[in-house]
C-alpha positions as CSV (number, residue, x, y, z in Angstrom):
1,X,75.6,-5.5,-4.1
2,X,76.4,-7.4,-0.8
3,X,78.9,-5.6,1.4
4,X,81.0,-8.0,3.4
5,X,83.8,-5.7,4.7
6,X,84.2,-2.0,5.5
7,X,84.4,0.2,2.4
8,X,87.6,2.2,1.7
9,X,87.2,5.8,2.8
10,X,84.7,5.1,5.6
11,X,85.0,7.7,8.4
12,X,84.0,7.4,12.1
13,X,80.9,9.3,13.2
14,X,79.4,9.9,16.7
15,X,75.7,10.2,17.4
16,X,74.5,13.6,18.5
17,X,73.2,13.7,22.1
18,X,69.4,13.7,21.7
19,X,66.8,12.6,24.2
20,X,64.3,10.0,23.1
21,X,61.5,8.2,25.0
22,X,61.5,4.4,25.2
23,X,59.9,1.4,26.9
24,X,60.9,-2.2,27.0
25,X,58.0,-4.3,25.7
26,X,56.7,-7.3,27.5
27,X,54.8,-8.9,24.6
28,X,55.3,-9.1,20.9
29,X,53.7,-6.2,19.0
30,X,53.8,-4.3,15.7
31,X,54.1,-0.6,14.9
32,X,54.0,1.4,11.7
33,X,57.5,2.9,11.2
34,X,59.0,5.1,8.6
35,X,60.2,1.9,6.8
36,X,56.8,0.1,7.1
37,X,55.3,-2.2,9.7
38,X,57.9,-3.5,12.2
39,X,57.5,-6.3,14.7
40,X,59.0,-6.1,18.2
41,X,59.7,-9.1,20.3
42,X,59.6,-9.5,24.1
43,X,62.5,-7.5,25.6
44,X,62.9,-5.1,22.6
45,X,62.7,-1.4,23.3
46,X,60.0,0.6,21.5
47,X,61.5,4.1,20.9
48,X,59.8,7.3,20.0
49,X,62.5,9.3,18.1
50,X,63.1,13.1,18.0
51,X,60.6,13.6,15.2
52,X,57.9,11.4,16.8
53,X,58.7,8.3,14.7
54,X,58.4,4.9,16.3
55,X,60.8,2.0,15.9
56,X,62.1,-1.0,17.8
57,X,65.6,-1.7,19.0
58,X,67.2,-4.9,20.3
59,X,68.1,-4.7,24.0
60,X,71.9,-5.1,23.6
61,X,72.0,-2.3,21.0
62,X,69.7,-0.1,23.1
63,X,71.8,-0.5,26.2
64,X,75.0,0.1,24.3
65,X,73.6,3.3,22.7
66,X,71.4,5.0,25.2
67,X,71.5,6.0,28.9
68,X,68.9,7.8,31.0
69,X,69.7,11.5,31.4
70,X,70.2,12.8,34.9
71,X,67.1,14.7,36.1
72,X,69.4,17.4,37.6
73,X,73.1,18.0,38.0
74,X,74.9,16.1,40.7
75,X,74.7,17.9,44.1
76,X,77.7,20.2,44.8
77,X,79.2,19.7,41.3
78,X,82.2,22.1,41.7
79,X,83.0,22.2,38.0
80,X,79.4,23.2,37.2
81,X,79.3,25.9,39.9
82,X,82.7,27.3,38.7
83,X,81.4,27.4,35.2
84,X,78.4,29.4,36.3
85,X,80.7,31.7,38.3
86,X,83.0,32.3,35.3
87,X,80.3,32.9,32.7
88,X,77.3,34.5,34.5
89,X,76.9,37.5,36.7
90,X,74.8,36.9,39.8
91,X,72.5,39.7,38.7
92,X,71.5,37.9,35.5
93,X,68.0,36.4,35.7
94,X,69.0,33.1,34.2
95,X,67.2,30.0,35.4
96,X,68.6,26.6,34.9
97,X,66.1,24.4,33.0
98,X,67.4,21.3,34.9
99,X,67.3,22.3,38.5
100,X,65.2,25.5,38.3
101,X,67.6,27.6,40.3
102,X,68.8,31.1,39.2
103,X,72.5,31.8,38.6
104,X,72.6,33.8,41.9
105,X,71.2,30.8,43.8
106,X,73.7,28.4,42.3
107,X,76.6,30.7,43.0
108,X,75.6,31.4,46.6
109,X,74.2,28.0,47.7
110,X,75.6,25.4,45.3
111,X,73.3,22.8,43.8
112,X,72.2,20.9,47.0
């Protein structure tokens, strides 16, 4: 069956925010994927998915779908600091996995 238009009852879905690793290739190559051997062309992105699987993605699709995650929150992000102040006590020994600061340090000194 060849589908040429959206099917009745199709619903919208949003991708979950997951982090993958990728590199833009500079020469054609092949990799074994879950669907068999796949060939990538110059400019395609080679992606390692959340379960370690490899696959290629065309540059326009890749750039419309993915963005690089920030290494750490923006300096002096008031909303983030206010969130910490509302939900954590300074005495809690909670360390941010992104910036490495404790709740006390964020509340007292901000993110800079």
